[in-house]
C-alpha positions as CSV (number, residue, x, y, z in Angstrom):
1,M,88.8,114.5,83.4
2,D,87.7,110.9,84.2
3,I,90.4,108.9,83.1
4,S,88.8,105.7,83.7
5,S,85.9,106.4,81.1
6,L,88.2,107.2,78.3
7,S,87.5,104.9,75.6
8,R,90.9,106.0,73.9
9,P,94.3,107.1,74.6
10,F,94.9,110.1,76.6
11,R,97.0,112.3,74.3
12,L,99.4,114.8,76.1
13,L,102.0,116.9,74.0
14,V,105.0,117.8,76.2
15,T,107.5,120.7,75.5
16,G,110.5,122.0,77.3
17,G,113.8,121.2,77.5
18,G,117.4,122.6,77.0
19,T,118.6,121.3,80.3
20,G,117.9,118.6,82.9
21,G,116.1,121.2,85.1
22,H,113.4,121.7,82.2
23,T,113.2,118.2,80.9
24,Y,113.3,115.7,84.1
25,P,110.5,117.3,85.7
26,A,108.6,116.8,82.1
27,L,109.7,113.0,82.3
28,T,108.8,112.5,85.9
29,A,105.2,113.9,84.9
30,V,104.8,111.6,82.0
31,R,105.8,108.5,83.8
32,T,103.6,109.6,86.6
33,L,100.4,110.0,84.2
34,Q,101.3,106.5,82.5
35,G,101.3,104.7,85.6
36,R,97.9,106.5,86.8
37,L,96.3,105.5,83.7
38,A,97.6,102.1,84.0
39,A,96.2,101.6,87.1
40,V,92.8,101.9,85.3
41,G,93.3,100.3,82.3
42,G,94.0,103.3,80.3
43,T,97.1,104.4,77.9
44,L,99.0,107.4,77.2
45,D,100.0,108.5,73.9
46,V,102.6,111.3,74.2
47,L,104.8,113.4,72.0
48,W,107.6,115.9,72.9
49,I,108.6,119.0,71.0
50,G,111.8,119.8,71.6
51,T,115.3,120.8,70.2
52,A,117.8,118.8,68.4
53,D,120.7,119.4,70.7
54,G,119.1,119.8,73.9
55,L,119.0,117.2,76.5
56,E,115.6,116.3,75.7
57,A,116.7,114.8,72.6
58,R,118.4,112.2,74.0
59,V,116.1,111.4,77.0
60,A,112.7,111.2,75.3
61,P,113.6,108.8,72.6
62,A,115.5,106.7,75.3
63,E,112.5,106.4,77.1
64,G,110.2,105.5,73.8
65,I,108.7,109.0,73.7
66,A,108.1,110.2,70.1
67,F,110.0,113.1,69.6
68,Q,109.8,116.2,67.1
69,T,112.0,119.4,66.9
70,V,110.9,122.9,65.8
71,A,112.6,126.0,64.9
72,T,113.4,128.1,68.3
73,G,115.7,131.1,69.0
74,K,117.8,131.6,72.5
75,I,117.6,135.1,73.9
76,R,121.2,136.1,74.9
77,R,120.2,138.1,78.3
78,S,122.1,141.8,79.0
79,S,121.4,144.3,81.7
80,N,122.6,146.8,78.8
81,P,119.3,146.9,76.7
82,L,121.5,147.7,73.4
83,K,123.1,144.5,73.8
84,M,119.8,142.7,73.8
85,L,119.7,143.9,70.3
86,S,122.5,141.8,69.0
87,A,123.0,140.4,65.4
88,A,122.5,137.1,67.1
89,N,119.5,137.7,69.3
90,V,117.7,139.4,66.2
91,K,118.8,136.5,64.0
92,D,117.4,133.5,66.8
93,M,114.3,136.1,67.2
94,A,113.6,135.7,63.3
95,R,113.4,132.0,64.0
96,V,110.5,132.0,66.1
97,P,107.6,132.5,63.8
98,L,108.6,129.5,61.9
99,G,109.0,127.4,64.8
100,V,105.4,128.6,65.9
101,A,104.2,127.6,62.6
102,Q,105.5,124.3,62.8
103,A,104.5,123.6,66.2
104,R,100.9,124.8,65.2
105,S,101.1,122.2,62.3
106,I,102.5,119.5,64.7
107,V,99.6,120.3,67.5
108,A,96.8,120.1,64.9
109,G,98.1,116.9,63.6
110,F,98.5,115.1,67.0
111,R,95.3,116.7,68.8
112,P,96.4,116.6,72.1
113,D,94.2,116.6,74.9
114,V,96.4,119.3,76.6
115,V,99.9,120.4,76.3
116,L,102.4,120.6,79.2
117,A,105.2,123.2,78.6
118,T,108.2,123.1,81.5
119,G,110.3,125.8,80.1
120,G,113.5,126.7,77.8
121,Y,113.3,128.2,74.8
122,V,111.6,125.5,72.7
123,A,108.6,125.9,75.2
124,V,107.5,129.2,73.5
125,P,106.5,128.1,69.9
126,A,104.7,125.1,71.1
127,G,103.1,126.7,73.9
128,L,101.9,129.7,71.5
129,A,100.7,127.0,69.0
130,A,98.7,125.4,71.6
131,R,96.8,128.8,72.2
132,L,96.3,128.9,68.4
133,C,95.0,125.6,68.2
134,R,92.8,126.3,71.4
135,V,94.3,123.3,73.3
136,P,94.5,124.0,77.0
137,L,98.2,124.7,78.0
138,V,99.4,123.7,81.8
139,L,102.8,125.4,82.6
140,H,105.3,124.3,85.0
141,E,107.6,126.5,86.7
142,Q,111.0,125.0,88.6
143,T,112.2,128.1,90.2
144,V,111.1,130.6,92.6
145,R,110.4,133.3,89.8
146,L,109.1,132.6,86.4
147,G,111.6,131.6,84.0
148,L,111.9,133.9,80.7
149,A,109.7,131.2,78.4
150,N,107.0,130.9,81.0
151,R,106.8,134.7,81.2
152,K,106.3,134.8,77.8
153,L,103.2,132.1,77.7
154,A,101.5,133.0,81.2
155,S,98.8,134.7,79.6
156,S,98.3,131.8,77.1
157,A,98.2,129.5,80.0
158,T,95.1,127.5,81.3
159,R,97.0,126.5,84.4
160,I,100.6,127.6,85.7
161,A,101.8,125.2,88.1
162,V,104.6,126.5,90.7
163,S,107.0,125.0,92.7
164,S,106.9,127.0,95.8
165,E,104.7,129.1,98.0
166,S,106.7,132.0,97.4
167,S,106.3,131.9,93.9
168,L,102.3,133.2,93.9
169,P,102.9,136.9,94.7
170,L,105.6,137.1,92.3
171,L,103.3,136.3,89.8
172,P,101.6,139.0,87.4
173,A,98.2,139.9,89.1
174,E,96.1,138.9,85.7
175,V,97.6,135.3,86.0
176,R,97.5,134.5,89.6
177,E,94.0,133.2,90.0
178,R,95.2,130.4,87.6
179,A,98.3,129.4,89.6
180,V,98.7,126.3,91.5
181,V,101.5,125.1,93.9
182,T,102.4,121.6,92.8
183,G,106.2,121.4,93.9
184,N,108.8,120.5,91.4
185,P,108.4,116.6,90.5
186,V,111.2,114.5,91.8
187,R,112.6,111.0,90.0
188,L,111.1,108.3,92.0
189,E,114.3,106.4,91.7
190,V,115.9,109.7,93.7
191,L,113.6,108.9,96.7
192,G,114.4,105.2,97.1
193,G,118.0,105.2,97.8
194,H,119.7,103.0,100.5
195,A,123.1,104.3,102.1
196,D,124.6,101.1,102.8
197,K,124.0,100.3,98.7
198,A,126.2,103.3,98.2
199,V,129.3,101.8,100.6
200,E,128.7,98.8,98.4
201,A,128.9,100.4,95.3
202,L,131.5,102.5,95.5
203,A,133.7,100.2,97.7
204,L,133.7,103.2,100.6
205,Y,135.2,100.5,103.0
206,G,137.6,103.1,104.4
207,F,134.7,105.6,105.9
208,D,134.5,105.9,109.2
209,R,130.8,106.0,109.7
210,R,131.0,107.2,113.0
211,L,131.6,110.6,111.1
212,P,129.0,112.5,109.1
213,T,129.3,112.0,105.3
214,V,129.6,115.0,103.0
215,Y,128.8,114.9,99.3
216,V,130.2,117.7,97.1
217,T,128.5,117.9,93.3
218,G,129.1,120.5,90.8
219,G,126.7,118.6,88.6
220,A,127.4,116.3,85.7
221,Q,130.2,118.3,84.2
222,G,131.2,119.4,87.5
223,A,132.0,123.0,88.8
224,Q,135.7,124.6,88.7
225,Q,134.6,127.1,91.4
226,I,133.7,124.2,93.7
227,N,136.1,122.1,93.0
228,G,138.8,124.9,93.7
229,V,137.1,125.9,97.1
230,V,137.0,122.4,98.3
231,R,140.6,121.8,97.6
232,E,141.2,124.4,99.7
233,V,140.1,123.1,102.5
234,L,140.0,119.4,101.9
235,P,142.3,117.8,104.7
236,W,140.5,120.1,107.3
237,L,137.2,118.7,105.8
238,L,138.6,115.0,106.1
239,G,139.1,115.5,109.5
240,H,135.9,115.9,110.9
241,A,134.2,113.9,107.8
242,N,134.1,111.6,105.2
243,V,133.7,113.1,101.6
244,I,132.5,111.7,98.3
245,R,133.2,114.4,95.5
246,Q,131.9,114.3,92.1
247,C,133.9,116.5,90.4
248,G,133.1,116.3,86.5
249,P,135.0,113.8,84.3
250,G,137.5,116.4,83.0
251,N,138.9,117.1,86.5
252,V,139.5,113.9,87.4
253,D,142.9,113.1,87.0
254,E,144.2,116.4,88.2
255,L,142.6,116.3,91.3
256,R,142.9,112.5,91.9
257,A,146.9,113.7,91.8
258,A,146.4,116.4,94.4
259,A,144.7,113.7,96.9
260,A,147.7,111.2,96.3
261,R,149.4,114.0,99.0
262,L,146.8,113.6,101.5
263,D,147.6,111.8,105.0
264,P,147.0,108.1,104.5
265,A,144.9,108.3,107.6
266,L,143.0,110.8,105.9
267,A,142.6,109.4,102.3
268,G,140.6,106.7,103.2
269,R,137.8,108.8,103.9
270,Y,137.8,110.3,100.6
271,H,136.3,109.0,97.2
272,L,136.8,111.1,94.0
273,T,134.7,110.5,91.1
274,G,134.1,112.0,87.8
275,F,130.3,111.1,87.3
276,L,127.7,109.5,89.5
277,G,124.7,107.4,87.6
278,A,123.0,104.8,88.9
279,E,124.5,105.3,92.6
280,L,123.4,108.6,93.1
281,P,120.3,107.7,94.9
282,D,122.3,105.7,97.4
283,V,124.8,108.5,97.8
284,L,121.8,110.8,98.7
285,A,121.0,108.3,101.3
286,L,124.3,108.6,102.6
287,A,125.3,111.8,102.7
288,D,124.6,113.6,105.9
289,V,125.5,117.1,104.1
290,V,125.5,118.4,100.7
291,V,127.7,120.7,99.0
292,S,126.3,121.8,95.5
293,R,124.7,124.2,93.1
294,S,121.4,125.6,93.9
295,G,119.4,124.5,90.6
296,A,115.7,124.0,90.6
297,G,116.1,120.3,90.4
298,T,118.7,120.0,93.0
299,L,116.6,122.0,95.6
300,A,113.6,119.7,94.8
301,E,115.6,116.4,95.5
302,L,117.4,117.6,98.6
303,T,114.1,119.3,100.2
304,A,112.3,116.0,99.3
305,L,115.2,113.7,101.0
306,G,115.4,116.6,104.0
307,K,119.1,116.9,103.3
308,P,121.2,119.9,105.0
309,A,122.8,121.7,102.3
310,V,125.2,124.4,101.6
311,F,124.7,126.0,98.4
312,I,127.3,128.0,96.1
313,P,125.0,129.2,93.3
314,L,126.0,129.4,89.8
315,A,126.5,133.3,89.5
316,T,125.6,133.0,85.5
317,S,122.6,131.0,85.9
318,A,119.7,132.8,83.7
319,G,118.1,135.6,85.6
320,N,120.2,134.6,88.6
321,E,117.7,132.2,89.3
322,Q,120.4,129.9,91.3
323,A,121.1,132.7,93.8
324,H,117.0,133.2,94.2
325,N,116.6,129.8,95.1
326,A,119.5,129.1,97.3
327,Q,118.7,132.6,99.4
328,H,114.7,131.4,99.6
329,L,115.8,128.5,101.7
330,A,118.6,129.9,103.6
331,D,116.1,132.7,104.6
332,A,113.8,129.7,106.2
333,G,117.0,128.0,107.9
334,A,116.3,125.1,105.4
335,A,120.2,125.8,103.9
336,L,123.1,127.8,103.7
337,A,123.6,130.1,101.0
338,L,127.3,131.5,99.8
339,L,126.7,134.2,97.3
340,G,129.4,136.2,95.6
341,E,133.0,135.4,95.7
342,V,133.4,132.5,97.5
343,N,136.4,130.9,99.2
344,G,137.5,128.1,101.5
345,P,137.4,129.6,104.6
346,A,134.0,130.6,103.8
347,L,133.0,127.2,103.0
348,Q,134.8,125.9,106.5
349,N,132.8,128.4,108.5
350,A,129.7,127.4,106.7
351,V,129.8,123.7,107.0
352,G,131.6,123.1,110.1
353,P,129.1,123.6,112.5
354,L,126.8,121.3,110.5
355,L,129.5,118.5,111.0
356,T,130.0,119.0,114.5
357,D,126.5,119.6,115.6
358,P,124.4,116.6,115.0
359,A,121.3,118.4,116.2
360,L,122.0,121.6,114.2
361,R,122.0,119.3,111.3
362,A,118.7,117.4,112.4
363,A,117.0,120.9,112.5
364,M,118.1,121.8,109.2
365,A,117.1,118.6,107.6
366,E,113.6,119.0,109.5
367,R,113.4,122.5,108.1
368,A,114.3,121.5,104.5
369,R,111.5,118.8,104.5
370,T,108.8,121.2,105.2
371,Y,109.6,122.5,101.7
372,G,110.1,119.2,100.1
373,R,107.1,117.8,97.6
374,P,107.7,114.4,97.2
375,D,104.1,114.1,95.8
376,A,104.9,116.8,93.2
377,A,104.6,114.6,90.4
378,D,101.2,113.4,91.4
379,R,100.3,117.0,91.9
380,L,101.1,118.4,88.5
381,V,99.2,115.1,86.9
382,D,95.9,116.4,88.6
383,V,96.8,119.9,87.3
384,V,97.1,118.0,83.7
385,L,93.9,116.0,84.2
386,S,92.3,118.9,85.5
387,A,93.0,121.4,82.6
388,A,92.1,118.6,80.0
389,S,88.5,118.7,81.5
390,A,88.4,123.1,81.3
């Protein structure tokens, strides 16, 4: 679509959410499309369909985006087919037809030029409504393998945007020709960090800048597994590196008490925090190595920045997606993946060579960068505009 010739606002309906992995790519695409339109004197009308208790319910209104909810159901997965027929699953699935009817009414009233679905259970009713209303539907998949919602919607999609070349052969053959590799949109602010600002913001004046800096994170709430593994090797780790550890607000007091027993010579190289907000881009700029979970958003950010990483996947992630994500990069030498039961010695053996060998870090950083797509948001917007013209 030639947006420069539009005499009215471009109308985009966004659906998806539940977690940051589905929500932030959508938000970044919205911001990018707004910028693209503003550059040619155009405007964007955007409406987000989500769930009342998902992250998107907070993020969309905070960004000034109109937001509506529809009924939806969550499938509780199990390797046992009989457990899939649980009362909770049956009850939730009975809500889907109502959600489709609600979404169809919203789509018909809003009359979008295109619907962008980024996954999560709420995307299913809105995506099906797009098909019923004959509105172009663009799916975006953040992980290597299609998530459950996108698998359900794939046959209805005008375009399927995936984050990795390796996703293409995993798509159903009948929809593969509609797929395009865009990458996973990364928030622009993440790409613009400055290491010295992290030192100032977090008062890291005890850090030895001659040593590498390790950033350890378990996500916004922290991760008990990562916290426990790092605790096992913390004195050793501080003997080789500065450490910024984001442990989750509920874990700060316990870990701070443990840190009080550190050798004072090492304690100055250690910064413990429950949560990082606006400082995160600067911390990422400062970090030489990252130890973290392997959600799709994390991978997108770290590869776009070219950061060596040791991934400890969340074993209970849907469809074991985090393990697939981590293994995908590990197989290419672009990261290290610790799978299964992980202990302190395993982490020490993985991260040790990266701390002592700058050339090894540089090589892994370069390989990670080849998988990064800092222009993913622009690529996804291209797909959205193309679908609107289809």
